[in-house]
C-alpha positions as CSV (number, residue, x, y, z in Angstrom):
1,X,-16.9,11.9,-5.7
2,X,-19.9,14.0,-4.9
3,X,-19.5,17.3,-3.1
4,X,-21.6,15.9,-0.3
5,X,-19.1,13.0,0.2
6,X,-16.2,15.3,-0.1
7,X,-17.6,17.4,2.7
8,X,-18.3,14.4,4.9
9,X,-14.8,13.0,4.3
10,X,-13.2,16.3,5.1
11,X,-15.2,16.6,8.3
12,X,-14.3,13.1,9.4
13,X,-10.6,13.6,8.6
14,X,-10.7,16.7,10.8
15,X,-12.4,14.9,13.6
16,X,-10.0,12.0,13.3
17,X,-7.0,14.3,13.5
18,X,-8.5,15.9,16.5
19,X,-8.8,12.6,18.3
20,X,-12.2,11.2,17.5
21,X,-12.4,7.5,16.9
22,X,-13.1,6.0,13.5
23,X,-16.1,4.3,15.0
24,X,-17.7,7.6,16.1
25,X,-17.1,9.1,12.7
26,X,-18.8,6.2,10.9
27,X,-21.7,6.3,13.4
28,X,-22.3,9.9,12.2
29,X,-22.7,8.8,8.6
30,X,-24.0,5.2,8.5
31,X,-25.0,5.5,4.8
32,X,-21.4,6.4,3.8
33,X,-19.7,4.1,6.3
34,X,-18.7,1.4,3.8
35,X,-16.7,4.0,1.7
36,X,-15.5,6.0,4.6
37,X,-14.1,3.2,6.8
38,X,-11.0,2.2,4.8
39,X,-10.1,5.8,4.1
40,X,-10.3,6.8,7.7
41,X,-8.4,3.7,8.9
42,X,-5.5,4.5,6.6
43,X,-5.6,8.2,7.6
44,X,-5.5,7.0,11.2
45,X,-2.5,4.8,10.5
46,X,-0.7,7.7,8.8
47,X,-1.3,9.9,11.8
48,X,0.0,7.3,14.2
49,X,3.1,6.7,12.1
50,X,3.9,10.3,11.7
51,X,3.6,11.6,15.2
52,X,1.6,11.3,18.4
53,X,0.7,15.0,18.1
54,X,0.8,15.9,14.4
55,X,2.0,19.4,13.6
56,X,-0.6,21.8,12.0
57,X,1.2,21.5,8.6
58,X,0.9,17.8,8.8
59,X,-2.8,18.0,9.4
60,X,-3.3,20.3,6.4
61,X,-1.1,18.1,4.1
62,X,-2.9,14.9,5.2
63,X,-6.3,16.3,4.2
64,X,-5.0,17.9,1.0
65,X,-3.2,14.8,-0.2
66,X,-6.0,12.5,0.5
67,X,-8.6,14.7,-1.1
68,X,-6.3,15.3,-4.1
69,X,-5.6,11.6,-4.6
70,X,-9.3,10.7,-4.4
71,X,-10.4,13.6,-6.6
72,X,-7.9,12.7,-9.4
73,X,-9.0,9.0,-9.3
74,X,-12.7,10.0,-9.3
75,X,-12.4,12.2,-12.3
76,X,-10.7,9.4,-14.3
77,X,-13.4,7.0,-13.3
78,X,-16.3,9.4,-14.0
79,X,-15.1,9.7,-17.6
80,X,-15.9,6.0,-17.9
81,X,-19.2,6.2,-16.1
82,X,-18.1,4.5,-12.9
83,X,-18.8,5.5,-9.3
84,X,-16.6,5.7,-6.2
85,X,-16.1,2.3,-4.6
86,X,-13.7,1.4,-1.7
87,X,-12.2,-1.4,-3.8
88,X,-10.2,1.2,-5.8
89,X,-10.3,4.1,-3.3
90,X,-8.4,2.0,-0.7
91,X,-5.3,1.5,-2.9
92,X,-5.2,5.3,-3.5
93,X,-5.3,5.8,0.3
94,X,-2.5,3.2,0.7
95,X,-0.3,5.4,-1.6
96,X,-1.1,8.3,0.7
97,X,-0.3,6.2,3.8
98,X,3.1,5.4,2.4
99,X,3.8,9.0,1.5
100,X,2.8,10.3,4.9
101,X,4.2,7.5,7.1
102,X,7.3,6.8,5.2
103,X,8.6,3.4,4.2
104,X,11.1,3.3,7.0
105,X,8.4,3.8,9.6
106,X,6.2,1.0,8.2
107,X,9.3,-1.3,8.0
108,X,10.2,-0.5,11.6
109,X,6.7,-1.1,12.8
110,X,6.8,-4.7,11.5
111,X,9.2,-5.6,14.4
112,X,7.4,-3.6,17.0
113,X,5.8,-5.2,20.1
114,X,2.4,-4.5,21.7
115,X,3.9,-2.3,24.4
116,X,5.7,0.0,21.9
117,X,4.4,3.1,20.2
118,X,4.7,1.8,16.6
119,X,2.6,-1.3,17.3
120,X,-0.6,0.4,16.2
121,X,1.0,1.0,12.8
122,X,1.8,-2.7,12.6
123,X,-1.7,-3.7,13.3
124,X,-3.1,-1.1,10.9
125,X,-0.9,-2.4,8.1
126,X,-2.2,-5.9,8.8
127,X,-5.8,-4.6,8.5
128,X,-4.9,-2.9,5.2
129,X,-3.4,-6.2,3.9
130,X,-6.6,-8.0,4.8
131,X,-8.7,-5.3,3.0
132,X,-6.6,-5.6,-0.1
133,X,-6.9,-9.4,-0.2
134,X,-10.0,-10.2,-2.3
135,X,-10.6,-13.9,-1.4
136,X,-11.6,-15.6,1.8
137,X,-8.8,-18.1,1.4
138,X,-6.3,-15.3,0.9
139,X,-7.5,-13.7,4.1
140,X,-7.3,-17.0,5.9
141,X,-3.7,-17.4,4.9
142,X,-2.9,-13.9,6.2
143,X,-4.6,-14.7,9.5
144,X,-2.5,-17.8,9.8
145,X,0.6,-15.7,9.4
146,X,-0.7,-13.3,12.1
147,X,-1.2,-16.3,14.4
148,X,2.6,-16.8,14.4
149,X,3.1,-13.1,15.1
150,X,0.7,-13.0,18.0
151,X,2.2,-16.1,19.6
152,X,5.7,-14.6,19.5
153,X,4.3,-11.3,20.9
154,X,2.6,-13.1,23.8
155,X,6.0,-14.7,24.7
156,X,7.7,-11.3,24.5
157,X,5.1,-9.7,26.7
158,X,5.5,-12.4,29.3
159,X,9.2,-12.0,29.3
160,X,8.7,-8.3,29.8
161,X,6.3,-9.0,32.7
162,X,3.4,-7.3,30.8
163,X,0.7,-9.8,31.8
164,X,-2.3,-7.6,30.9
165,X,-0.9,-6.8,27.5
166,X,-0.2,-10.5,26.9
167,X,-3.9,-11.2,27.7
168,X,-5.0,-8.7,25.1
169,X,-2.7,-10.2,22.5
170,X,-4.1,-13.7,23.4
171,X,-7.6,-12.4,22.6
172,X,-6.3,-11.2,19.2
173,X,-4.8,-14.6,18.6
174,X,-8.2,-16.2,19.2
175,X,-9.8,-13.7,16.8
176,X,-7.3,-14.7,14.0
177,X,-8.1,-18.4,14.6
178,X,-11.8,-17.7,14.4
179,X,-11.3,-15.9,11.1
180,X,-9.4,-18.9,9.7
181,X,-12.2,-21.3,10.6
182,X,-14.7,-18.9,9.0
183,X,-12.9,-18.3,5.8
184,X,-10.9,-21.4,5.1
185,X,-12.8,-23.2,2.3
186,X,-12.3,-24.1,-1.4
187,X,-9.1,-24.2,-3.4
188,X,-5.9,-23.6,-1.4
189,X,-7.1,-25.3,1.8
190,X,-4.4,-28.0,1.4
191,X,-1.6,-25.4,1.4
192,X,-3.2,-23.6,4.4
193,X,-3.4,-26.8,6.3
194,X,0.2,-27.5,5.7
195,X,1.2,-24.0,6.9
196,X,-0.8,-24.3,10.1
197,X,0.5,-27.8,10.8
198,X,4.1,-26.7,10.2
199,X,3.9,-24.1,12.9
200,X,1.3,-25.7,15.3
201,X,3.6,-27.8,17.4
202,X,6.0,-24.9,18.2
203,X,3.2,-22.4,18.8
204,X,1.2,-24.7,21.0
205,X,4.3,-25.7,23.0
206,X,5.1,-22.0,23.5
207,X,1.6,-21.2,24.8
208,X,1.6,-24.2,27.1
209,X,5.0,-23.3,28.5
210,X,3.9,-19.7,29.1
211,X,0.7,-20.9,30.8
212,X,2.8,-23.0,33.2
213,X,5.2,-20.1,33.8
214,X,2.5,-17.5,34.5
215,X,-0.6,-19.0,36.2
216,X,-2.4,-15.7,35.9
217,X,-2.4,-16.1,32.1
218,X,-3.9,-19.6,32.3
219,X,-7.5,-18.8,31.4
220,X,-6.5,-16.7,28.4
221,X,-3.9,-19.1,27.1
222,X,-6.1,-22.1,27.6
223,X,-8.8,-20.5,25.5
224,X,-6.2,-19.7,22.8
225,X,-4.9,-23.2,22.8
226,X,-8.4,-24.6,22.6
227,X,-9.1,-22.3,19.7
228,X,-5.9,-23.4,18.0
229,X,-6.8,-27.1,18.3
230,X,-10.4,-26.4,17.1
231,X,-9.0,-24.6,14.0
232,X,-6.6,-27.4,13.2
233,X,-9.4,-29.9,13.5
234,X,-11.7,-27.8,11.3
235,X,-9.0,-27.4,8.6
236,X,-8.1,-31.1,8.8
237,X,-11.7,-31.8,8.0
238,X,-11.5,-29.6,4.9
239,X,-14.0,-27.0,6.1
240,X,-14.0,-23.8,8.1
241,X,-16.6,-22.5,10.4
C-alpha cells in the first residue's frame, strides 16, 4: 500500500466515522474508488453494528485495526511483487468487520426487519457476500435468496402498518430480480431455475394478497410481481437480461 493510499484511506475512514457517506468519500478520490469502496463499506457496516454513536476509543481502534490488517497483507504481497487489489483486501476487511461487529451482532441482524436498527447491518452483510462471490451465476443465486427475504420483509412491514417502508423494500425486491436476469447465464442455470420455481408460487401469492389487503401498495407490488414473472420467463428461456 502506498503512503498516498494510506493517507487517503485514513482520511476517508475519519470522514466516514464522522457521518459522511461512502459515495461522497469515493467522489473525492475517483481514481482510488475501486479499491476504497469495499473497505469503506465494511467499515460502515462495522460502525453501524457497534453503535449508533461510536465511542472515541472505537473510532481509534477501527482505524488502527483496518490499517494494520491492510499493511500486514500488503507487506506479504509486496515480497512477491504483487500490488493491492480489492479481491484480497476485502477478505481482510471482512475479518476486521467480524472483530468489530462481533459474531452475535451479525447473527442477530440476519433476523432484523427494515424498521429495526440492525437492518443496515443485514443489508451490508448481503453486499459483502455478493462482493465475495466471483461468478455471475453465484451472484444470481444469492439475489434469488434475497428475493425470498425481501418478500417476507414486505409482508412483515404491511402487518406492522409500515406502508412506506414496504414500498422501499418492494423496490429492493425489483432490483434483486433485475440482477438475476442480468447475471443468470451459463452452467448452473438449471439449479437456479429450480430454486426460483420452488419459491415463486408462495412469493407471488403473498405479494398479490398484500396488494389486495393494502391498495396503497398496489403500484409497487404490481411492478414487483411483473418483475418476478419477467424473471421467471427469462430463466425458463435459459438466458438472463
